[in-house]
ZAMAR-231136 format. One record per residue (C-alpha): residue in three letters; x negated, y, z negated. Coordinates in Angstrom, 2 decimals, decimal comma, padded with zeros to 5 digits. Layout:
<recs>
- ALA:X:Y:Z
...
</recs>
This chain:
<recs>
- MET:-080,04:093,62:-123,77
- SER:-081,45:093,45:-120,30
- TYR:-085,15:093,85:-119,86
- ASN:-085,98:094,97:-116,30
- ILE:-088,90:094,82:-113,96
- SER:-089,97:098,39:-113,31
- ALA:-092,70:097,58:-110,78
- TRP:-093,51:094,60:-108,55
- HIS:-096,56:094,45:-106,28
- THR:-097,10:091,36:-104,16
- LYS:-100,87:090,83:-103,95
- GLU:-100,97:087,68:-101,88
- LEU:-098,65:085,45:-099,79
- GLU:-100,17:082,35:-098,36
- ASP:-097,80:080,07:-096,43
- PHE:-095,23:080,72:-099,14
- ARG:-092,01:079,00:-098,45
- ILE:-088,57:079,06:-100,19
- ASN:-085,77:076,58:-099,50
- VAL:-082,78:078,60:-098,32
- ALA:-080,32:076,38:-100,31
- ASP:-082,35:077,05:-103,54
- LEU:-082,27:080,83:-102,76
- LYS:-078,47:080,75:-102,38
- THR:-078,17:078,69:-105,60
- ALA:-080,08:081,29:-107,51
- VAL:-077,97:084,13:-106,27
- ASN:-074,71:082,29:-106,60
- SER:-075,65:081,57:-110,26
- LEU:-075,46:085,34:-110,76
- LYS:-072,03:085,45:-109,07
- TYR:-073,29:087,54:-106,17
- ASP:-073,21:087,18:-102,42
- LEU:-076,57:087,10:-100,63
- GLU:-076,86:089,55:-097,80
- MET:-078,73:088,32:-094,84
- THR:-079,76:090,12:-091,63
- LEU:-081,54:088,71:-088,67
- GLU:-083,65:090,84:-086,35
- ASP:-086,03:089,59:-083,68
- GLU:-086,32:086,17:-085,44
- VAL:-087,09:087,86:-088,76
- VAL:-084,71:087,22:-091,56
- ARG:-084,18:089,68:-094,39
- PHE:-082,45:088,59:-097,60
- LYS:-081,36:091,55:-099,66
- LEU:-081,12:090,62:-103,42
- PRO:-077,95:091,80:-105,13
- ASP:-077,59:095,46:-106,21
- GLU:-080,93:096,72:-104,93
- HIS:-082,93:094,03:-106,91
- GLY:-085,35:093,63:-104,09
- GLU:-085,66:091,63:-100,92
- ILE:-087,29:088,66:-099,32
- VAL:-088,35:088,82:-095,75
- GLY:-089,66:086,02:-093,52
- THR:-088,91:083,69:-090,67
- LEU:-086,60:080,63:-090,92
- HIS:-087,90:077,13:-090,12
- ASP:-085,81:073,94:-089,82
- THR:-087,59:070,84:-091,00
- GLY:-085,13:068,36:-089,65
- GLU:-083,51:067,43:-086,35
- ILE:-080,05:068,26:-087,76
- SER:-079,91:071,66:-089,42
- THR:-078,56:071,34:-092,98
- PRO:-079,02:073,96:-095,70
- ASP:-081,43:071,81:-097,66
- GLN:-083,68:071,50:-094,60
- THR:-083,99:075,23:-093,83
- TRP:-087,01:076,94:-095,30
- LEU:-087,95:080,72:-095,31
- HIS:-091,60:081,35:-094,52
- VAL:-091,93:084,45:-096,66
- THR:-093,82:087,48:-095,29
- GLU:-092,61:090,06:-097,90
- PHE:-091,33:089,54:-101,46
- GLU:-090,07:092,28:-103,70
- MET:-088,06:092,26:-107,04
- GLY:-087,10:094,79:-109,57
- SER:-084,44:097,35:-110,73
- ILE:-081,51:097,14:-113,04
- TYR:-080,61:093,53:-114,25
- SER:-083,77:092,22:-112,66
- GLN:-084,44:090,11:-115,64
- ALA:-081,34:088,01:-114,79
- VAL:-082,40:087,77:-111,17
- PHE:-085,95:086,81:-112,13
- ASN:-084,77:084,12:-114,52
- ALA:-082,44:082,72:-111,93
- PHE:-085,40:082,47:-109,50
- LYS:-087,50:080,85:-112,14
- GLU:-084,79:078,20:-112,68
- HIS:-083,64:077,53:-109,14
- VAL:-086,42:078,74:-106,75
- PHE:-090,00:079,24:-107,93
- ARG:-090,56:075,66:-109,03
- LYS:-089,48:074,28:-105,74
- THR:-091,54:076,45:-103,45
- SER:-094,62:075,59:-101,41
- GLY:-097,61:077,82:-100,74
- LEU:-098,92:080,65:-102,80
- LEU:-097,50:083,94:-104,15
- LYS:-099,44:086,27:-106,37
- ALA:-097,77:089,36:-107,76
- LEU:-098,44:092,08:-110,40
- VAL:-095,24:092,35:-112,47
- VAL:-094,60:095,39:-114,77
- TRP:-091,73:095,08:-117,26
- GLU:-089,91:098,14:-118,64
- GLY:-092,35:100,79:-117,94
- GLY:-095,43:098,86:-119,09
- ASP:-094,20:096,98:-122,14
- SER:-095,53:093,82:-120,51
- ILE:-097,76:093,57:-117,48
- TYR:-098,95:090,32:-116,04
- ASP:-100,06:088,52:-112,87
- LEU:-097,45:085,96:-111,67
- ILE:-098,94:083,17:-109,73
- ILE:-096,74:080,54:-108,06
- ASN:-098,77:077,84:-106,34
- ASP:-096,91:074,93:-104,79
- GLY:-094,12:075,27:-107,40
- LYS:-096,38:075,73:-110,42
- VAL:-095,50:079,06:-112,16
- THR:-098,26:080,76:-114,15
- GLU:-097,84:084,18:-115,90
- ILE:-101,21:085,73:-117,10
- SER:-100,86:088,67:-119,48
- LEU:-102,93:091,72:-118,54
- ILE:-102,20:093,69:-121,76
</recs>
């Protein structure tokens, strides 16, 4: 049975960066296509089936652009909705442990059954239960 995120509130983003190749790997592991739009140098990744979105600017870390050298400097991060447990687990496996910078979020699972602070600091993932 799926256990979904019913609320996500990003508290802090400090120079938080995600490797675009890792992002694509996470979404591909769910058998979805990643929708990307680019407006005025701001890129918006829509997570599959309204699971949220990640917004930021792309930065190339090498002279020759390859997928493993392109990082998203995240300015907005949101996750939730139906099947969000699968999306969250894919991100824990493929994305979160390979990030740089800081993300702090309040995560509420299934209407309050579990509430915790999620802290990702340079790839270290910490979940602090609040109830």
